MIBA-465286 format. One record per residue (C-alpha): residue in one letter; x, y, z. Coordinates in nm, 2 decimals. Layout:
BEGIN
A, X, Y, Z
...
END
This chain:
BEGIN
M, -1.83, 7.26, -4.09
T, -2.00, 7.43, -3.79
D, -1.84, 7.49, -3.45
Q, -2.05, 7.21, -3.30
P, -2.16, 6.88, -3.44
A, -2.52, 6.91, -3.57
D, -2.62, 6.57, -3.44
P, -2.45, 6.41, -3.14
A, -2.56, 6.07, -3.26
A, -2.39, 6.13, -3.60
F, -2.08, 6.25, -3.42
L, -2.06, 5.92, -3.22
A, -2.14, 5.72, -3.53
D, -1.85, 5.88, -3.71
L, -1.61, 5.82, -3.42
F, -1.70, 5.45, -3.39
K, -1.72, 5.39, -3.76
A, -1.40, 5.19, -3.75
P, -1.51, 4.91, -3.51
Q, -1.84, 4.88, -3.70
Q, -1.66, 4.84, -4.04
L, -1.40, 4.60, -3.90
F, -1.67, 4.37, -3.75
A, -1.89, 4.39, -4.05
P, -1.73, 4.07, -4.20
L, -1.89, 3.87, -3.92
G, -2.21, 3.87, -4.13
R, -2.26, 3.77, -4.49
S, -2.34, 4.02, -4.77
G, -2.71, 4.07, -4.80
D, -2.79, 3.89, -4.47
P, -2.92, 4.08, -4.17
G, -2.67, 3.90, -3.95
P, -2.40, 3.63, -3.93
G, -2.45, 3.32, -4.14
A, -2.47, 2.97, -4.00
Q, -2.12, 2.88, -4.10
D, -1.98, 3.20, -3.93
L, -2.17, 3.13, -3.61
A, -2.05, 2.77, -3.61
Q, -1.69, 2.88, -3.66
W, -1.70, 3.13, -3.38
A, -1.87, 2.88, -3.15
S, -1.59, 2.64, -3.23
V, -1.33, 2.90, -3.14
A, -1.49, 2.97, -2.81
Q, -1.53, 2.61, -2.73
R, -1.17, 2.52, -2.80
M, -1.04, 2.81, -2.60
Q, -1.26, 2.71, -2.31
M, -1.14, 2.35, -2.33
L, -0.77, 2.46, -2.34
W, -0.83, 2.66, -2.02
F, -1.02, 2.38, -1.86
D, -0.74, 2.13, -1.93
F, -0.49, 2.38, -1.79
Q, -0.68, 2.42, -1.47
Q, -0.71, 2.04, -1.43
Q, -0.33, 2.01, -1.46
Q, -0.28, 2.27, -1.19
L, -0.52, 2.09, -0.96
S, -0.40, 1.74, -1.03
V, -0.12, 1.68, -0.77
N, 0.13, 1.90, -0.59
A, 0.42, 1.75, -0.78
Q, 0.27, 1.89, -1.10
K, 0.21, 2.23, -0.97
M, 0.28, 2.49, -1.24
P, 0.60, 2.69, -1.19
S, 0.58, 3.06, -1.13
M, 0.82, 3.32, -1.27
L, 0.80, 3.54, -0.97
G, 0.66, 3.34, -0.68
D, 0.35, 3.50, -0.54
P, 0.25, 3.77, -0.78
G, 0.07, 3.95, -0.50
N, 0.40, 4.03, -0.33
W, 0.54, 4.20, -0.63
L, 0.22, 4.39, -0.70
D, 0.21, 4.52, -0.35
I, 0.57, 4.64, -0.39
M, 0.49, 4.82, -0.72
Q, 0.17, 4.97, -0.57
G, 0.37, 5.11, -0.28
W, 0.61, 5.28, -0.52
L, 0.33, 5.43, -0.72
K, 0.17, 5.60, -0.41
A, 0.40, 5.90, -0.47
L, 0.22, 5.98, -0.79
P, -0.03, 6.27, -0.74
L, -0.30, 6.11, -0.94
A, -0.57, 6.19, -0.69
N, -0.47, 6.56, -0.67
P, -0.77, 6.78, -0.80
D, -0.53, 7.00, -0.99
T, -0.37, 6.70, -1.16
Q, -0.71, 6.56, -1.25
K, -0.83, 6.90, -1.39
R, -0.52, 6.93, -1.60
L, -0.55, 6.58, -1.73
W, -0.91, 6.64, -1.83
E, -0.83, 6.97, -2.00
D, -0.54, 6.83, -2.19
S, -0.75, 6.53, -2.29
L, -1.03, 6.75, -2.43
A, -0.78, 6.95, -2.63
L, -0.62, 6.63, -2.77
W, -0.95, 6.48, -2.87
E, -1.06, 6.80, -3.04
G, -0.74, 6.82, -3.23
V, -0.73, 6.45, -3.33
L, -1.09, 6.43, -3.43
G, -1.06, 6.74, -3.63
Q, -0.81, 6.56, -3.86
Y, -1.10, 6.32, -3.95
G, -1.36, 6.59, -4.01
I, -1.53, 6.53, -3.67
G, -1.59, 6.80, -3.41
P, -1.58, 7.18, -3.38
K, -1.23, 7.22, -3.53
A, -1.24, 6.98, -3.81
A, -1.01, 7.02, -4.10
G, -1.14, 7.14, -4.44
D, -1.16, 6.86, -4.69
N, -0.95, 6.61, -4.50
S, -0.80, 6.48, -4.82
D, -0.45, 6.44, -4.67
A, -0.35, 6.17, -4.43
P, -0.41, 6.26, -4.07
V, -0.12, 6.43, -3.89
L, -0.13, 6.32, -3.53
P, 0.07, 6.50, -3.26
R, 0.24, 6.20, -3.10
K, 0.44, 5.92, -3.26
D, 0.56, 5.59, -3.11
R, 0.70, 5.29, -3.29
R, 0.44, 5.07, -3.12
F, 0.18, 5.24, -3.33
A, 0.37, 5.28, -3.65
D, 0.14, 5.06, -3.86
P, -0.10, 5.28, -4.07
K, -0.40, 5.09, -3.93
W, -0.36, 5.29, -3.61
R, -0.43, 5.61, -3.81
E, -0.68, 5.49, -4.07
Q, -0.99, 5.52, -3.84
P, -1.07, 5.79, -3.58
F, -1.15, 5.55, -3.31
F, -0.80, 5.38, -3.30
A, -0.62, 5.71, -3.36
L, -0.80, 5.87, -3.06
V, -0.73, 5.56, -2.84
H, -0.36, 5.55, -2.90
Q, -0.31, 5.92, -2.90
T, -0.49, 5.95, -2.57
Y, -0.28, 5.67, -2.43
L, 0.05, 5.84, -2.54
M, -0.06, 6.17, -2.38
L, -0.15, 6.01, -2.05
A, 0.18, 5.81, -2.06
E, 0.37, 6.14, -2.10
Q, 0.17, 6.29, -1.81
V, 0.24, 6.00, -1.57
M, 0.61, 5.99, -1.65
A, 0.63, 6.37, -1.60
M, 0.47, 6.32, -1.26
A, 0.71, 6.05, -1.17
D, 1.01, 6.27, -1.27
A, 0.87, 6.57, -1.08
A, 0.77, 6.38, -0.76
H, 0.96, 6.50, -0.46
T, 1.16, 6.25, -0.26
D, 1.48, 6.28, -0.05
D, 1.59, 5.93, -0.15
P, 1.73, 5.89, -0.50
A, 1.67, 5.52, -0.48
K, 1.30, 5.58, -0.41
A, 1.28, 5.83, -0.70
E, 1.43, 5.57, -0.93
Q, 1.18, 5.31, -0.81
L, 0.89, 5.54, -0.87
R, 1.01, 5.61, -1.23
F, 1.05, 5.24, -1.30
A, 0.71, 5.16, -1.16
A, 0.55, 5.44, -1.35
R, 0.71, 5.32, -1.68
T, 0.61, 4.96, -1.61
L, 0.25, 5.07, -1.55
V, 0.22, 5.28, -1.87
E, 0.39, 5.01, -2.08
A, 0.14, 4.75, -1.95
L, -0.17, 4.97, -2.02
S, -0.09, 5.03, -2.39
P, -0.40, 4.98, -2.61
A, -0.19, 4.75, -2.83
H, -0.22, 4.49, -2.55
F, -0.60, 4.46, -2.56
P, -0.78, 4.28, -2.85
L, -1.06, 4.53, -2.91
T, -0.83, 4.84, -2.90
N, -0.56, 4.70, -3.13
P, -0.67, 4.72, -3.50
L, -0.41, 4.47, -3.61
V, -0.55, 4.21, -3.37
V, -0.91, 4.29, -3.47
E, -0.81, 4.25, -3.84
K, -0.62, 3.93, -3.78
T, -0.91, 3.78, -3.57
L, -1.16, 3.84, -3.85
A, -0.93, 3.73, -4.13
S, -0.84, 3.40, -3.95
R, -1.20, 3.36, -3.81
G, -1.06, 3.35, -3.46
E, -0.79, 3.09, -3.51
N, -0.52, 3.34, -3.40
L, -0.69, 3.35, -3.06
V, -0.69, 2.98, -3.02
K, -0.32, 2.96, -3.12
G, -0.25, 3.25, -2.88
M, -0.42, 3.07, -2.60
E, -0.21, 2.76, -2.67
H, 0.11, 2.98, -2.65
L, -0.01, 3.15, -2.33
L, -0.09, 2.83, -2.15
A, 0.24, 2.67, -2.27
D, 0.43, 2.97, -2.11
L, 0.23, 2.94, -1.79
R, 0.33, 2.58, -1.77
R, 0.70, 2.65, -1.81
G, 0.68, 2.97, -1.60
Q, 0.85, 3.18, -1.86
L, 0.77, 3.39, -2.17
T, 0.87, 3.22, -2.49
H, 1.05, 3.45, -2.75
V, 1.16, 3.19, -3.01
D, 1.08, 2.85, -3.15
P, 1.19, 2.62, -2.86
D, 1.29, 2.35, -3.11
A, 1.49, 2.57, -3.36
F, 1.83, 2.54, -3.19
K, 2.02, 2.24, -3.05
L, 2.34, 2.29, -2.86
G, 2.64, 2.14, -3.05
E, 2.44, 2.11, -3.37
N, 2.35, 2.46, -3.49
I, 2.45, 2.67, -3.19
A, 2.76, 2.65, -2.97
T, 2.93, 2.45, -3.25
T, 3.30, 2.56, -3.23
P, 3.50, 2.24, -3.21
G, 3.65, 2.17, -2.87
K, 3.67, 1.94, -2.57
V, 3.59, 1.95, -2.20
V, 3.93, 1.90, -2.04
Y, 3.85, 1.95, -1.68
Q, 3.55, 1.95, -1.45
T, 3.45, 2.04, -1.09
P, 3.11, 2.04, -0.92
L, 3.09, 2.41, -1.01
Y, 3.23, 2.44, -1.37
Q, 3.36, 2.26, -1.68
L, 3.67, 2.39, -1.85
I, 3.64, 2.38, -2.23
Q, 3.94, 2.41, -2.47
Y, 3.88, 2.48, -2.83
R, 4.07, 2.32, -3.11
A, 4.33, 2.54, -3.29
A, 4.24, 2.66, -3.64
T, 4.58, 2.80, -3.73
D, 4.93, 2.65, -3.77
T, 5.07, 2.87, -3.49
V, 4.90, 3.03, -3.19
L, 4.98, 3.29, -2.94
D, 5.20, 3.15, -2.66
V, 4.98, 3.30, -2.40
P, 4.64, 3.13, -2.40
L, 4.31, 3.30, -2.32
V, 4.06, 3.20, -2.05
I, 3.71, 3.34, -2.08
F, 3.49, 3.37, -1.77
P, 3.13, 3.42, -1.89
P, 2.85, 3.54, -1.66
W, 2.75, 3.28, -1.40
I, 2.39, 3.41, -1.44
N, 2.38, 3.31, -1.81
R, 2.49, 3.02, -2.04
F, 2.84, 3.07, -2.18
Y, 2.74, 3.03, -2.54
I, 2.64, 3.39, -2.57
L, 3.00, 3.40, -2.70
D, 2.95, 3.10, -2.93
L, 2.62, 3.15, -3.10
A, 2.58, 3.07, -3.47
P, 2.93, 3.04, -3.63
Q, 2.91, 3.37, -3.81
K, 2.84, 3.55, -3.47
S, 3.07, 3.35, -3.24
F, 3.34, 3.55, -3.06
I, 3.50, 3.22, -2.96
K, 3.53, 3.09, -3.31
W, 3.66, 3.43, -3.43
A, 3.93, 3.44, -3.15
V, 4.04, 3.08, -3.24
D, 4.06, 3.19, -3.61
Q, 4.29, 3.48, -3.50
G, 4.54, 3.23, -3.36
V, 4.44, 3.23, -2.99
T, 4.42, 2.92, -2.78
V, 4.08, 2.97, -2.62
F, 3.95, 2.82, -2.30
V, 3.60, 2.89, -2.16
V, 3.45, 2.82, -1.82
S, 3.10, 2.67, -1.84
W, 2.93, 2.73, -1.50
K, 2.69, 2.47, -1.36
S, 2.33, 2.59, -1.31
A, 2.27, 2.59, -0.94
D, 2.08, 2.30, -0.77
E, 2.02, 2.20, -0.41
T, 2.38, 2.09, -0.36
M, 2.50, 2.44, -0.42
A, 2.29, 2.62, -0.16
D, 2.59, 2.72, 0.05
L, 2.81, 2.86, -0.23
L, 2.95, 3.21, -0.18
W, 3.17, 3.47, -0.35
D, 3.47, 3.27, -0.24
D, 3.37, 2.97, -0.44
Y, 3.35, 3.16, -0.77
I, 3.68, 3.34, -0.71
A, 3.84, 3.01, -0.62
A, 3.70, 2.86, -0.94
Q, 3.85, 3.14, -1.15
I, 4.19, 3.09, -0.99
D, 4.16, 2.71, -1.03
A, 4.08, 2.75, -1.40
V, 4.38, 2.97, -1.45
E, 4.60, 2.71, -1.27
Q, 4.46, 2.42, -1.48
V, 4.54, 2.60, -1.80
R, 4.89, 2.70, -1.69
A, 4.96, 2.34, -1.59
R, 4.80, 2.19, -1.90
L, 5.00, 2.40, -2.15
G, 5.31, 2.46, -1.94
V, 5.28, 2.84, -1.96
K, 5.36, 3.11, -1.70
A, 5.06, 3.32, -1.75
V, 4.72, 3.35, -1.93
H, 4.51, 3.62, -2.07
T, 4.16, 3.65, -1.92
I, 3.82, 3.79, -2.01
G, 3.54, 3.85, -1.76
Y, 3.19, 3.93, -1.90
C, 2.94, 4.12, -1.69
V, 2.92, 3.97, -1.33
A, 3.21, 3.74, -1.41
G, 3.41, 4.05, -1.49
T, 3.32, 4.18, -1.14
T, 3.44, 3.86, -1.00
L, 3.76, 3.87, -1.21
A, 3.85, 4.20, -1.06
A, 3.82, 4.05, -0.72
T, 4.03, 3.75, -0.83
L, 4.30, 3.99, -0.96
A, 4.30, 4.17, -0.63
V, 4.34, 3.84, -0.44
L, 4.63, 3.73, -0.65
A, 4.79, 4.07, -0.62
R, 4.77, 4.05, -0.24
R, 4.92, 3.71, -0.25
G, 5.21, 3.81, -0.47
E, 5.08, 3.59, -0.76
A, 4.96, 3.86, -1.00
D, 5.20, 3.75, -1.27
R, 4.99, 3.44, -1.34
I, 4.75, 3.66, -1.54
K, 4.91, 3.85, -1.83
S, 4.61, 4.07, -1.90
A, 4.25, 4.12, -1.81
T, 3.97, 4.22, -2.05
F, 3.64, 4.33, -1.90
F, 3.32, 4.31, -2.11
T, 3.05, 4.54, -1.97
A, 3.17, 4.47, -1.61
Q, 3.11, 4.69, -1.30
V, 3.30, 4.72, -0.98
D, 3.16, 5.05, -0.87
F, 2.79, 5.02, -0.84
E, 2.70, 5.38, -0.73
Q, 2.56, 5.45, -1.08
S, 2.47, 5.10, -1.19
G, 2.13, 5.18, -1.34
E, 1.78, 5.05, -1.31
L, 1.88, 4.72, -1.16
K, 1.92, 4.90, -0.83
V, 1.55, 4.94, -0.81
F, 1.53, 4.57, -0.72
I, 1.75, 4.57, -0.41
D, 1.56, 4.73, -0.12
D, 1.49, 4.52, 0.19
Q, 1.13, 4.44, 0.09
Q, 1.24, 4.28, -0.24
L, 1.54, 4.11, -0.10
N, 1.31, 3.94, 0.16
A, 1.08, 3.84, -0.12
L, 1.37, 3.69, -0.32
G, 1.48, 3.51, 0.00
K, 1.13, 3.35, 0.04
L, 1.15, 3.23, -0.32
S, 1.47, 3.04, -0.27
A, 1.43, 2.93, 0.09
Q, 1.31, 2.58, 0.01
T, 1.55, 2.49, -0.27
G, 1.87, 2.69, -0.18
Y, 1.89, 2.85, -0.52
L, 1.71, 3.13, -0.71
D, 1.52, 3.00, -1.01
G, 1.67, 3.15, -1.32
R, 1.33, 3.25, -1.45
V, 1.31, 3.52, -1.18
M, 1.64, 3.68, -1.30
S, 1.52, 3.64, -1.66
A, 1.19, 3.82, -1.58
T, 1.38, 4.09, -1.41
F, 1.60, 4.17, -1.70
N, 1.30, 4.15, -1.94
M, 1.13, 4.41, -1.73
L, 1.41, 4.65, -1.79
R, 1.31, 4.65, -2.16
G, 0.95, 4.57, -2.12
N, 0.82, 4.69, -2.45
D, 1.09, 4.50, -2.64
L, 1.11, 4.18, -2.44
I, 0.77, 4.14, -2.29
W, 0.48, 4.33, -2.44
N, 0.60, 4.30, -2.80
Y, 0.58, 3.92, -2.76
V, 0.25, 3.93, -2.57
V, 0.10, 4.09, -2.88
K, 0.27, 3.86, -3.13
N, 0.24, 3.54, -2.94
Y, -0.09, 3.57, -2.75
L, -0.30, 3.81, -2.95
L, -0.19, 3.77, -3.31
G, -0.10, 3.40, -3.26
E, 0.21, 3.42, -3.48
D, 0.45, 3.14, -3.52
Y, 0.77, 3.17, -3.32
P, 1.08, 3.29, -3.50
A, 1.42, 3.12, -3.50
F, 1.67, 3.37, -3.35
D, 1.98, 3.24, -3.17
L, 2.03, 3.54, -2.94
L, 1.67, 3.52, -2.80
H, 1.71, 3.15, -2.77
W, 2.01, 3.21, -2.54
N, 1.82, 3.48, -2.36
G, 1.55, 3.24, -2.26
D, 1.80, 2.96, -2.16
V, 1.80, 3.05, -1.79
T, 2.05, 2.95, -1.52
N, 1.97, 2.91, -1.15
L, 2.18, 3.10, -0.90
P, 2.30, 2.99, -0.55
A, 2.07, 3.17, -0.31
K, 2.33, 3.28, -0.05
W, 2.58, 3.41, -0.31
H, 2.31, 3.59, -0.51
A, 2.18, 3.76, -0.19
A, 2.53, 3.86, -0.08
Y, 2.60, 3.99, -0.43
L, 2.30, 4.22, -0.43
K, 2.36, 4.35, -0.07
D, 2.74, 4.38, -0.07
L, 2.79, 4.51, -0.42
Y, 2.47, 4.67, -0.56
R, 2.33, 4.80, -0.23
D, 2.64, 4.88, -0.02
N, 2.90, 4.92, -0.29
K, 3.17, 4.76, -0.08
L, 3.39, 4.63, -0.36
V, 3.55, 4.97, -0.42
I, 3.62, 5.02, -0.05
P, 3.97, 4.87, 0.02
D, 3.96, 4.56, 0.24
A, 3.58, 4.60, 0.30
L, 3.53, 4.25, 0.15
S, 3.75, 3.95, 0.15
A, 3.77, 3.61, -0.03
L, 3.95, 3.30, 0.05
G, 4.08, 3.47, 0.37
T, 4.24, 3.75, 0.16
P, 4.12, 4.11, 0.19
I, 4.02, 4.27, -0.15
D, 4.17, 4.60, -0.26
L, 4.12, 4.68, -0.62
T, 4.39, 4.95, -0.61
R, 4.65, 4.68, -0.58
I, 4.57, 4.55, -0.93
E, 4.86, 4.63, -1.18
T, 4.76, 4.38, -1.45
P, 4.71, 4.55, -1.79
A, 4.33, 4.59, -1.85
F, 4.11, 4.64, -2.15
I, 3.77, 4.77, -2.05
Q, 3.48, 4.76, -2.29
A, 3.14, 4.93, -2.23
G, 2.82, 4.96, -2.44
R, 2.70, 5.31, -2.50
E, 2.34, 5.21, -2.48
D, 2.38, 4.94, -2.21
H, 2.09, 4.94, -1.96
I, 2.23, 4.66, -1.74
A, 2.58, 4.79, -1.69
P, 2.56, 5.16, -1.79
A, 2.87, 5.30, -1.96
E, 2.92, 5.55, -1.69
S, 2.93, 5.27, -1.43
V, 3.17, 5.06, -1.63
W, 3.39, 5.36, -1.68
R, 3.45, 5.39, -1.31
L, 3.66, 5.07, -1.32
T, 3.93, 5.29, -1.46
R, 3.94, 5.48, -1.13
H, 4.03, 5.18, -0.92
L, 4.31, 5.00, -1.11
R, 4.67, 5.09, -1.06
G, 4.80, 4.93, -1.38
P, 4.75, 5.05, -1.74
A, 4.39, 5.05, -1.85
T, 4.25, 5.09, -2.21
F, 3.89, 5.20, -2.23
L, 3.67, 5.14, -2.53
L, 3.31, 5.25, -2.58
A, 3.11, 5.03, -2.82
G, 2.79, 5.11, -3.00
S, 2.47, 4.94, -2.89
G, 2.41, 4.77, -2.56
H, 2.49, 4.49, -2.32
I, 2.47, 4.21, -2.57
A, 2.49, 4.35, -2.92
G, 2.77, 4.58, -2.81
V, 2.98, 4.28, -2.72
V, 2.86, 4.03, -2.98
N, 2.94, 4.23, -3.29
P, 3.15, 4.03, -3.54
P, 3.35, 4.22, -3.81
A, 3.16, 4.05, -4.09
A, 2.83, 4.21, -3.97
K, 2.96, 4.56, -4.04
K, 2.73, 4.70, -3.77
Y, 2.76, 4.97, -3.51
Q, 3.08, 5.15, -3.42
Y, 3.32, 5.21, -3.14
W, 3.51, 5.50, -2.98
T, 3.87, 5.52, -2.86
N, 4.07, 5.80, -2.70
G, 4.44, 5.77, -2.64
G, 4.46, 6.09, -2.44
P, 4.39, 6.16, -2.08
A, 4.03, 6.17, -1.96
D, 3.90, 6.20, -1.60
T, 3.54, 6.13, -1.69
L, 3.34, 5.94, -1.95
A, 3.22, 6.27, -2.09
E, 3.58, 6.39, -2.14
F, 3.66, 6.05, -2.30
I, 3.37, 6.09, -2.55
A, 3.45, 6.45, -2.62
G, 3.81, 6.37, -2.73
S, 3.73, 6.03, -2.88
T, 3.77, 5.90, -3.24
E, 3.48, 5.70, -3.38
T, 3.55, 5.39, -3.59
P, 3.27, 5.22, -3.78
G, 3.21, 4.84, -3.74
S, 3.33, 4.59, -3.49
W, 3.58, 4.66, -3.21
W, 3.71, 4.30, -3.20
P, 4.01, 4.37, -3.44
H, 4.10, 4.66, -3.21
W, 4.10, 4.43, -2.91
I, 4.30, 4.15, -3.08
A, 4.57, 4.41, -3.17
W, 4.58, 4.52, -2.81
L, 4.61, 4.16, -2.69
R, 4.90, 4.09, -2.93
G, 5.06, 4.40, -2.79
Q, 5.08, 4.24, -2.45
D, 5.28, 3.94, -2.58
A, 5.32, 3.86, -2.95
A, 5.52, 3.54, -2.91
E, 5.38, 3.24, -3.10
V, 5.42, 2.86, -3.07
P, 5.32, 2.57, -3.30
A, 4.96, 2.46, -3.26
N, 5.04, 2.10, -3.16
G, 5.04, 1.88, -2.86
K, 4.78, 1.98, -2.60
R, 4.71, 2.30, -2.80
V, 4.49, 2.05, -2.99
P, 4.26, 1.90, -2.72
G, 4.18, 1.53, -2.75
G, 4.50, 1.44, -2.95
K, 4.72, 1.14, -2.89
G, 4.78, 1.09, -2.52
D, 4.55, 1.37, -2.41
T, 4.27, 1.27, -2.17
V, 3.95, 1.47, -2.22
L, 3.60, 1.43, -2.07
E, 3.36, 1.50, -2.36
D, 3.30, 1.71, -2.66
A, 3.22, 2.08, -2.64
P, 2.99, 2.24, -2.55
G, 2.98, 1.99, -2.26
S, 2.70, 1.87, -2.03
Y, 2.68, 2.15, -1.78
V, 2.55, 2.39, -2.03
K, 2.27, 2.15, -2.12
A, 2.16, 2.08, -1.76
R, 1.84, 2.24, -1.65
END
């Protein structure tokens, strides 16, 4: 091998040998070009894709009432916002461009040398190429079998590293702006992956040739279906039906208001804890995240442990809920507690608040404490809930004035924020996993949708009252008022978290990107009563929904003093598996008294008026 390729044309031919070989099946063996049947098939593919697009455009233009929904309103608004953030990247700097060019040449030389191409080519190249950068998106061997695809994805990974390094090094006096720049840069590099383009993804090229283009037709059908519904589809939309194979724990709706339904689940044991449990799920999601398939259901598991379980099922917002505020959700939580106390004749209840409902539960506890009514709640468990939003993670990049104004325009006409906007926001936080992975599978490879209950729930969006959502973002995420005593009030009562003496169990997810563990930990700083903190493995959902039978993940506990999360972790004990048994032991430690599971402990029995079977109608409303 010489220092320079003897023939530039041969050099290029070697480099682009992969695309030539991959597209060779378009023709027939022995023929100078594609056969008639091949041409007819590809013409059919093109014609069908064209007709699918034509029909879609006609639907868009038909009448205003059939105008296709949008996930994010006017995409131009959001693109302008992202473009503004990216201006801080020094891409136009001559020194930056010179460094990128030099690094690119060095990379190309090293990668091509692995394939016997270029001035520093390896000897016999008998071993598999060893490329400098690895990424699970390019784990398939096809990305390394041919020099063209190897060079493409390695160049992309190098440039992605460079862009993210620029974002990290960019000088700004505003930490929020720095975080927005990093988020925008990451979103940009994720979107530009060569895996997302048909001709630079060897798996898509291979699938296209093997199926003779049928994957592209199916992918177009998936894409247009998603454009019609205004939302990316992750799973087979017909695979799950509420009350049939998901959200199936037996129970009854025992109470209803215009804002929520109260569901009580049927006892599964002869005796139950005297103190019942009321669960407040996030009002930005459907409650059945805690009642997925039976083997994953936290609700069923708690019922099987001898707990009388009630769950609040929030109504998805519509035009009638335009004026709802924080006060209404706090009032609803207090009302649910009172309904359970009256129904069962008990003095107090246990409570769980998940995510934003945990934030609201903290405010509810503060209101009750101020009123001298704290004894109505025996204990409070917080699943991945924040009250101090100073370190609340990447969600803070969405709360500057420009974005709040854009969100306000989206909901101005209806009075509620379309749940697809919130869903898209959360998906963007994990773009590779929840957006681009499915763009490749659904649109490029044309794969069939899987049946996965968790992703079904993730796509089952809930609308939010516009005024309350805007106030939540401004007062809590932006201004962090909840941890300032009496800075906020509800129902005419000032809120001071330091008045809360209710025993608390605080769970955080070590890999949580929505409610970071450091942010959840800070709840321990603001409560006056005894607080038990537990750090679970995994993130915002899997860290919570982790049944013992799954034997997955782990959790950490620390009975000693700790002023910071780092100190807690340093002195903690790791236990493999689910943390649910640890929690139920803590709950029984608050009050172990039991009563027979009869009378109204079994909803819908003789003389008991109920409204309908669980999971109720509110969770099914769209």
